[in-house]
N, C-alpha and C positions, 0 to 999 in steps of 0.2 A: 399463486404469486410467482412471477418470473424473476429469478435472481439475477439474470443477465441484465435486466433493466436497472436493477439496483446497482449492479456493478458499474454500469455506464454512469450512473449518477455519482458514484463514489469516485470514479476515475476523473470525473469532470469537476472535482473539488467541491462538490456539494454534499459532503459526507454526512448525511444523516443528522446534522445538527438541529434540524427542525424537530427531531424526535424529543430532545430534552426541553425544548422551549414550550411545546404544547403536547401534553400527554392525554389524549382522549382515553376513555375507559376501555373500549374494546378494539379499536383499530388505530394504527398510527399512519399518518399521511406524510409523504415526502413529496415536495413539489420542486421540480426542476424549472426555475423561473425563466431560463433561456428558451426552453422549448415548450413550456406550459404542459408538461406531462405530470400526471399524478399516479404514483404507485402506492399501493396499500400493502402493508406488511401485517399479517394477522397475529403474529406472536413473536416473542423475543428469541425463540429458538432459531427462527429463520435469520434473524439479524446476526446471531452468534455464528451460525453456519456460514453466512456470507463473510463475516470477519475472518473465519478460519480459511476460507477460500482465498481471501486477499493475502493473508499471511503466507500461504503456500505459493501464491503467485510471486510475492516479493522474494521469498527464499529461492525460487527458481531463477529469478533475474539476478540475484546475488551470485548464484553458482555460475551462471553464464558470464557474468562480469569477471569473476575470478579466472575462469578459463581464458577469456579474451585478454586479460592483463598479462597472463603468462605468455600468450602468443605475441602480444605487443613487445614484451621484454625480449623474446626470442628474436624478433625482427629489429631490435634496438629502437623501437618507437618510444618505449618507456625506459628510464634508467632504473638502477637497483633501488634508489631511494623512493622514487615514485611508486614502484611496485610494492615495496614494503608498507608505505603509507596507505596505499589503496587497500591492500590486504588487511591491514589492521582495522581500518574503518569498516570494511565489509564484515569482518569477523565480529565487531561490536554490534553492528546492525543485525547480523544473523542471530547472535545470542539474545538480543532484545526481542526479536521476533519469536524465538523459541520460548522465552519467558512469558510473553504475552499469550502465546498459544496455550501454555501450561496453565496460566491464570484463567483463561476462558474455559478450559476443560475442567478446572476445579469447580466445585459447586459453590464456592464462596464469592463468585463474581456478582457484583450488583451495580457497578458503576460503568455503564455503557459509554458514557461520554469520555471517561478516562481512556478506554481502549481506542476509541475513535481518534482522540487527540494524539495518542502515542503512535498510532498507525500513520496519521498525517505527518507527524514529525519524522518518522522513518521514511515516508515517501519523499519528503523534502531533502533529507540527508542523502538518500539514494539518488535523487535527481542531481544533487551537486557532485556526487561521486561519478555518475555517468557522464556528466558534462565535462569533468576534468580528465577522466581516464578512459572513457568509452565503454562499450559493451558489445556483446557478440551479435545481437540482433537489432536492426534499426527500429523494429516495431516496439521494442522495449524502450528505446530512447524516446520515441514519440509518445508512448502511453504514459511514461513516468514524467518526462520533462516538459512536454509541450501541451498535452491535452488540458492540464489544469491551468495553463497560462492563456488558453484561448477564450476563456469565459470572462 
């Protein structure tokens, strides 16, 4: 199973919701309707590993955004109020991601749909923050803000 293919599906806003709708006994199928690709995930461990990768990716983007906000403040692109608002929102998202990661690592997780919806909410919030305050890398802007809007 290629996790990169799953990552592409996730980033294109087709986040594994088909998993909860139809649960076959041995294999789960996820279909990207736009490109007619089918990926098979053989077990839940791969899904949780993928979610952990996504959390790490979001945390990396948050760190880049914090650094860029300080740079924008230094160049007077952002004022002090904007900087503080942005940092507070990013701190909340980072804490939420850490909590989700800890829940996934605990052996009590059994609601995959909940994790997916939380990550989608965080993606949406991060998208709004990046649209308002910017980020360090244009690829992050594209992957977070626009890829999910293209479908």
